[in-house]
C-alpha positions as CSV (number, residue, x, y, z in Angstrom):
1,X,108.5,137.9,48.7
2,X,105.2,136.9,50.1
3,X,105.4,136.8,53.9
4,X,103.6,135.0,56.7
5,X,105.1,135.3,60.1
6,X,107.5,132.4,60.5
7,X,109.0,130.9,63.6
8,X,112.8,130.7,63.7
9,X,113.7,127.1,62.9
10,X,116.3,124.8,64.3
11,X,116.9,123.4,60.8
12,X,116.1,124.1,57.1
13,X,115.4,121.3,54.7
14,X,115.8,121.9,51.0
15,X,114.7,120.1,47.9
16,X,117.6,119.8,45.4
17,X,116.4,120.1,41.8
18,X,114.7,123.5,41.1
19,X,115.6,124.7,44.6
20,X,119.3,124.6,45.1
21,X,120.4,123.2,41.7
22,X,119.5,124.7,38.3
23,X,119.0,121.2,36.9
24,X,118.2,122.0,33.2
25,X,121.9,123.1,32.6
26,X,122.9,119.5,33.3
27,X,119.8,117.6,32.2
28,X,119.2,118.9,28.7
29,X,122.4,117.3,27.2
30,X,122.0,114.2,29.4
31,X,118.4,113.7,28.2
32,X,119.5,113.5,24.6
33,X,122.4,111.1,25.4
34,X,120.1,108.7,27.3
35,X,117.7,108.3,24.3
36,X,120.5,108.1,21.8
37,X,121.9,105.2,23.8
38,X,118.5,103.5,24.3
39,X,118.0,103.6,20.5
40,X,121.5,102.2,19.9
41,X,120.8,99.4,22.3
42,X,117.5,98.6,20.6
43,X,115.5,99.4,23.8
44,X,113.6,102.4,22.4
45,X,112.7,103.1,18.8
46,X,110.8,106.4,18.8
47,X,112.1,109.9,18.6
48,X,113.5,111.5,21.7
49,X,110.7,112.9,23.8
50,X,110.7,116.7,24.4
51,X,113.1,117.5,27.3
52,X,110.4,119.8,28.7
53,X,108.5,116.7,29.6
54,X,111.4,115.5,31.7
55,X,111.9,118.9,33.3
56,X,108.2,119.1,34.2
57,X,108.5,115.8,36.1
58,X,111.4,116.9,38.3
59,X,110.5,116.2,41.9
60,X,108.8,113.0,41.2
61,X,110.2,109.5,41.9
62,X,112.3,108.2,39.0
63,X,109.9,105.4,38.2
64,X,107.1,107.9,37.8
65,X,109.2,110.2,35.7
66,X,109.8,107.5,33.1
67,X,106.2,106.6,32.9
68,X,105.4,110.2,32.1
69,X,108.3,110.8,29.7
70,X,108.0,107.5,27.7
71,X,104.7,105.9,28.6
72,X,104.9,103.5,25.7
73,X,108.3,102.0,26.8
74,X,109.1,98.6,28.3
75,X,110.2,98.1,31.9
76,X,113.6,97.0,30.5
77,X,113.9,100.4,28.8
78,X,112.9,102.3,31.9
79,X,115.4,100.4,34.1
80,X,118.2,101.0,31.6
81,X,117.2,104.7,31.5
82,X,117.7,104.9,35.3
83,X,121.3,103.6,34.9
84,X,122.1,105.8,32.0
85,X,120.6,108.9,33.6
86,X,122.8,108.5,36.7
87,X,125.9,107.6,34.7
88,X,125.6,110.6,32.3
89,X,124.6,113.0,35.1
90,X,127.6,112.0,37.1
91,X,129.9,112.4,34.1
92,X,128.4,115.9,33.5
93,X,128.9,116.9,37.1
94,X,132.5,115.7,36.9
95,X,133.0,118.0,33.8
96,X,131.6,120.9,35.8
97,X,128.2,121.1,34.1
98,X,125.1,122.3,35.9
99,X,124.9,125.3,38.2
100,X,123.6,126.2,41.6
101,X,121.0,128.9,41.5
102,X,122.3,132.5,42.1
103,X,123.3,133.2,45.7
104,X,122.7,129.6,46.9
105,X,126.2,128.9,48.2
106,X,126.7,132.2,49.9
107,X,123.2,132.0,51.6
108,X,123.8,128.4,52.7
109,X,127.1,129.4,54.2
110,X,125.5,132.3,56.1
111,X,122.7,130.0,57.4
112,X,125.3,127.5,58.5
113,X,127.4,130.1,60.3
114,X,124.3,131.2,62.2
115,X,124.0,127.6,63.6
116,X,121.1,126.5,61.5
117,X,121.2,122.8,60.7
118,X,120.9,122.2,56.9
119,X,119.5,119.2,55.1
120,X,118.5,118.1,51.7
121,X,115.4,115.9,51.1
122,X,115.1,114.9,47.4
123,X,113.2,112.3,45.5
124,X,116.3,111.7,43.4
125,X,118.9,108.9,43.4
126,X,121.4,108.8,46.3
127,X,124.5,109.1,44.0
128,X,123.1,112.0,42.1
129,X,122.0,114.0,45.1
130,X,125.3,113.5,46.9
131,X,127.2,114.1,43.6
132,X,125.6,117.5,43.1
133,X,126.4,118.6,46.7
134,X,130.0,117.2,46.4
135,X,130.9,118.7,42.9
136,X,129.3,122.0,43.7
137,X,131.3,122.3,46.9
138,X,128.3,122.6,49.4
139,X,128.3,119.0,50.9
140,X,130.2,120.1,54.1
141,X,127.5,122.6,54.9
142,X,124.8,119.9,55.4
143,X,124.0,117.7,58.4
144,X,122.3,115.2,56.1
145,X,121.6,114.5,52.4
146,X,118.4,112.5,52.2
147,X,117.2,110.9,49.0
148,X,114.4,108.6,48.1
149,X,117.0,106.5,46.3
150,X,118.9,105.8,49.5
151,X,116.0,105.4,51.9
152,X,113.5,103.8,49.5
153,X,110.7,106.0,50.6
154,X,107.5,106.2,48.5
155,X,106.7,109.8,49.3
156,X,108.6,112.9,50.3
157,X,106.4,113.1,53.4
158,X,107.9,109.8,54.6
159,X,111.5,110.9,53.7
160,X,111.2,114.1,55.7
161,X,109.6,112.2,58.6
162,X,112.7,109.9,58.6
163,X,115.1,112.9,58.5
164,X,113.3,114.6,61.4
165,X,113.3,111.5,63.5
166,X,117.0,110.6,62.8
167,X,118.2,114.0,63.9
168,X,115.6,114.7,66.6
169,X,114.6,118.0,64.8
170,X,111.7,119.8,66.6
171,X,111.2,122.8,64.3
172,X,112.2,123.2,60.7
173,X,111.3,125.0,57.4
174,X,110.8,123.0,54.2
175,X,112.0,124.8,51.2
176,X,111.2,123.7,47.6
177,X,109.6,124.3,44.2
178,X,107.1,121.5,43.9
179,X,103.8,120.5,45.5
180,X,105.6,117.4,46.9
181,X,107.8,119.8,48.9
182,X,104.7,121.7,50.3
183,X,103.0,118.4,51.1
184,X,106.2,117.1,52.8
185,X,106.3,120.1,55.0
186,X,102.6,120.2,55.8
187,X,102.5,116.4,56.4
188,X,105.2,116.8,59.1
189,X,103.9,120.0,60.7
190,X,106.7,122.2,59.2
191,X,106.4,125.7,57.9
192,X,106.9,125.8,54.1
193,X,108.7,128.1,51.7
194,X,108.0,128.0,48.0
195,X,110.7,128.9,45.5
196,X,109.0,131.0,42.8
197,X,112.2,131.5,40.8
198,X,112.3,127.9,39.6
199,X,110.8,127.3,36.1
200,X,110.2,123.5,36.2
201,X,107.0,123.5,38.3
202,X,103.8,125.4,37.8
203,X,103.3,128.4,40.1
204,X,100.1,126.8,41.3
205,X,102.1,123.9,42.8
206,X,103.5,126.1,45.6
207,X,100.5,128.3,46.2
208,X,99.9,126.5,49.5
209,X,103.4,127.5,50.9
210,X,103.5,129.8,53.9
211,X,106.0,132.1,52.1
212,X,107.0,132.5,48.5
213,X,110.5,133.7,47.6
214,X,111.8,135.0,44.3
215,X,115.5,135.1,45.3
216,X,117.4,132.6,47.4
217,X,118.8,135.4,49.6
218,X,115.3,136.2,50.9
219,X,115.7,133.3,53.3
220,X,118.0,135.4,55.5
221,X,115.6,138.3,56.3
222,X,112.9,135.7,57.1
223,X,115.1,134.5,60.0
224,X,115.2,138.1,61.4
225,X,111.4,138.7,61.6
């Protein structure tokens, strides 16, 4: 754990994919199903792009993800991929696929019991973000689940600004694994914590965070500094 002195926050805001949720356990089979369906429907003729390309885009807005994953596709294919991705993710969650990172649930419960307000701010779709929290049993611990899909924000900076204003939060930590999370914190005057245990982003993306953690439980001693 790399430590700067942090102020105790009123709230902690978490990214979802690569921070709370180990997304690849759900996304790898979903990715293959999406492209099989696109080919069956005549919307995409090439081979399935490498799933690593999709995983490396986690944290981006969905429209930007598809431009990276299948740059040669039509807008119709990308819009259909949005629908299929959400449908197959939801079906996977209902079957119990995908996992929270180790110690996430226990740590969130401890933070909640200490009176810290908890939020999610994700660039994902509303139904997906709320679905993960619901099916993994952590939804009741949060004061708000914010997604770009629900609030139609173009950046995570804007999404977090909306969250802070809605709940009149004066001090918070932003916790995530991508540069967009660090930017969202910095852009709103928050202290930032980078999750170095996630494998989707490059380590360089979270170099600017105030603190780096290698285990989710490390959030608890940070509160006691």
